[in-house]
C-alpha positions in Angstrom: 1.8 -29.0 13.0 3.9 -30.0 16.0 5.7 -27.8 18.5 8.9 -28.8 16.7 7.7 -27.0 13.6 7.0 -23.8 15.5 8.6 -20.6 14.3 9.2 -17.9 16.9 11.0 -14.6 16.4 11.3 -11.4 18.3 9.2 -8.4 17.4 12.3 -6.8 15.8 12.9 -9.8 13.7 9.3 -9.9 12.5 9.4 -6.1 11.7 12.6 -6.6 9.7 11.1 -9.5 7.7 7.6 -8.2 7.0 6.3 -5.0 5.3 4.6 -2.5 7.6 1.2 -3.7 6.3 2.0 -7.4 6.8 3.4 -6.7 10.3 0.2 -4.7 11.3 -2.0 -7.6 10.2 0.0 -10.7 11.0 1.7 -9.6 14.3 -0.7 -6.7 15.3 -3.9 -8.6 14.6 -5.0 -5.8 12.1 -7.2 -6.2 9.1 -7.2 -4.8 5.6 -10.2 -3.0 4.2 -12.8 -5.1 2.4 -12.2 -5.5 -1.3 -8.7 -4.1 -1.2 -6.6 -7.3 -0.7 -4.6 -8.7 -3.7 -6.0 -12.2 -3.4 -9.7 -11.5 -3.0 -10.6 -12.2 -6.7 -7.6 -14.5 -7.5 -8.7 -17.8 -9.2 -5.4 -19.4 -10.2 -4.5 -22.9 -9.0 -2.0 -23.3 -6.1 -1.6 -23.0 -2.4 -1.9 -20.0 -0.1 0.9 -19.9 2.5 1.6 -17.9 5.6 3.5 -14.7 4.5 5.5 -14.8 7.7 6.7 -18.5 7.8 5.7 -20.1 4.6 3.5 -22.8 6.1 0.8 -24.1 3.7 -2.6 -22.8 4.8 -5.3 -23.1 2.2 -5.7 -24.8 -1.2 -7.0 -22.8 -4.1 -9.7 -25.5 -4.7 -11.2 -24.6 -1.3 -11.4 -20.9 -2.1 -14.8 -19.3 -3.0 -16.3 -15.9 -3.5 -18.1 -15.2 -0.2 -18.9 -11.6 -1.2 -17.4 -10.4 2.0 -14.4 -8.6 0.4 -11.8 -10.9 1.8 -10.4 -14.2 0.4 -12.6 -17.0 1.8 -12.0 -20.7 2.1 -14.1 -23.7 3.3 -11.3 -25.4 5.2 -7.5 -25.3 5.8 -5.2 -27.4 3.7 -4.5 -29.8 6.6 -5.2 -30.4 10.2 -3.1 -28.1 12.4 -2.4 -25.7 9.6 -4.7 -23.1 11.3 -5.2 -22.6 15.0 -8.2 -20.9 16.6 -8.6 -18.5 19.5 -11.6 -16.7 21.0 -11.7 -13.0 20.0 -13.9 -10.6 21.9 -12.3 -7.4 20.6 -14.3 -4.6 19.1 -17.4 -5.6 21.1 -17.9 -8.8 19.1 -17.5 -12.5 19.8 -15.6 -14.1 17.0 -13.2 -17.0 16.4 -9.7 -15.7 15.3 -7.6 -17.9 13.0 -3.9 -18.0 13.3 -1.1 -19.7 11.4 -0.5 -23.1 13.2 3.3 -22.7 12.7 4.1 -19.1 13.7 0.9 -17.9 15.4 0.4 -15.1 12.9 -3.0 -13.5 12.7 -4.8 -14.6 9.5 -8.4 -13.4 10.0 -11.5 -15.1 11.4 -13.7 -18.2 10.8 -17.5 -17.9 10.7 -20.2 -20.6 10.6 -21.9 -19.2 7.5 -19.9 -20.9 4.7 -21.0 -23.3 2.0 -20.9 -27.1 2.0 -19.1 -29.3 2.7 -18.0 -27.6 5.9 -20.4 -24.8 6.4 -17.5 -22.6 7.5 -16.0 -19.4 6.0 -12.3 -18.9 6.7 -12.1 -15.2 6.1 -8.5 -14.2 5.5 -6.5 -11.0 5.0 -4.5 -11.1 1.7 -1.7 -9.3 3.6 -1.2 -12.4 5.8 -0.8 -14.7 2.7 1.6 -15.5 -0.1 0.4 -17.5 -3.1 2.5 -20.4 -4.6 1.0 -21.1 -8.0 0.9 -24.5 -9.6 3.7 -23.2 -11.8 5.9 -22.6 -8.8 5.7 -18.8 -8.9 5.4 -17.1 -5.6 3.4 -13.8 -5.0 2.9 -12.0 -1.8 -0.4 -10.4 -0.8 
């Protein structure tokens, strides 16, 4: 995504738009407990979008059951959909993944996924909304 596509809002605007849980995860870099997210076991066809700005992030065909307790994907839907940053919080060294459009926290990417990428994009359901092949939209 280009800088022209970027979505920026004040903290007050994000708070007004997002639920408290969504705000804590997406803007506060929080995480939901494993196996509690709405989309962990979802198998329907469609696209997972950013709950904050609606940017397409992951295709359902790239989702798999990693056993981690969070929705997991082998790759983003397109180049630039997801940005990466180094995360050294909680005494760990990880790679944080963010929405490429609004910078919202999604989760982390790990190098222990299946083929073809070998990556596991581990995402909080609270940071996603799902747009099914039927056009119906559901928030995590």
